[in-house]
N, C-alpha and C positions, 0 to 999 in steps of 0.2 A: 433392527428388525427388517426383514426383506420386504420389498415393495409388493403390495397385493393389488389385485384387480387390474384394470386396464392401465397401461403405462404411458405417461406423457413423454413424448420423444425428447423434450427438453432435458430430461434427466440423463439421457445416454449420450456419451461423448467418446471420442478417440483420444487416447493418451499415449505419450511417448515416455519411456523410462529414462529419466535423466539422473544419473548417479544414485539410483535406488528410489527416486521419487517419481510417481506418475504425474506427468505434467500435461495438461490439456492443450490440444491444438486451439490456438486463440481465434476468437471471433467466428467460430463455425456456426453455420445455420442449419446444416443437415449432415448426417453421416449414414453410410450404408455398409453392410456386411454381406458377403457372398461366399458360400462354400459349395464346391462341386465334387463329384465323385465320378471318375471315368467308368464307363460300363464296357466290359469286354464281351463281345459277341461270341458265344460258344454254341450257337445254333448248329445242329447237325442232323443227319438223316433220321435219327431216332427221337427228334424233338417233337414229333407229332404235329407238325405244321405250325408250331408256335416258336417264337424267338426265345432263346435262353441267354442269360447273362451272368457274368461274375463281376463282383465289385472290384474295381482297380484302384488306381492312385487317386488321392484327394488333393485339392488345392483350395486356397482361400485368398480373398482380397478384402481390403477395407477402402473406403473412399469418403471424402467429405467435401463440402462446399462451404464457403464463408465470405465474410467481408474482408477485403484486403487492408492490411496495415503492415507496412514494410518491416519495421523493427522497433522504432522508438516508442517506448511506453507500453509495449505489449506485455501482458501478463500471460505467460504460457508459451507454446511453441509458435513462432512467427513464420510468415511466408519465407523470410530470409533463412531461418533455420531449416525449413523444408528444402529449399533449393540448394542449400549447402550440403545436406545429406544426400540429395539426389545426384548432384554433380560428382560428389566424391564416391558414390556407390557404397555408402555406409549402411551396413545392416543395423537396424534399430529394433529394440524390444518395444512392442506396442500392446495396448489393451483397449478393448471397447467395453465400457461398463457404465453403470450409474454411480458407482462409488458408494452405494448404499449397502451396509452390512447385510449379508445373506443373499444379495442379488447375484445374478450370473456375471461372470467376468470371462471374456474371450481374450486370450493373449498368445503371443508368440513372437518370433523374429520375422522381420519383413524388410523390404527395400521400398523406398519411395520410387515409383515407376513412372509417374506422370504428374505434372504440375502445370496448370494453366492460369492465366490471369485475363480478365475481361474488363476493359476500361471504356464503357460507353459514354457518349457525350451527355452531360447533365444527369448523371446517375451514379450510383455507388460502384466503385471498383470491387470486383469479386474475384475469387479464386476457387479452383477445385484441385484436389490432390488425390492420388491413388497410391495404395500400398499393396505390393505383392508379397503374400506370405511365403516364407521359405522354411521348410520343415514342418513339424507338427504344430497343430493348433491345440492349445490347452483350454479346455472348458472347465472352469472352476467357479468359485464364489468369492465375493469380496470378504 
């Protein structure tokens, strides 16, 4: 049954398709989704003093932050997996979803476009990763 009411962010995660199985990015503490649509200015002398636009091309990104764990013992997609895909320029199939039946599922092909690590003194080592969607975003349900 689909999630109802206000949604706890803990439910929603970013997953990478690994041989047909959605596998969560390990140790994530937050994730974000952003979609944009270019606006084409078609204002002309007959626009009556108001700007007019046509909808252009769309683009989308996903990003996440998490606690760093290089590889050993990680259940899910590790930092090492991400850097491997990024360096190789591998297109991956990803989804952002709660994995609850009936809930929304955003999915498509993407490239890891950015990966950072922060290792402050006497604090947790963290990472952030960004994915650039390539091609259409599919808006479906689990």
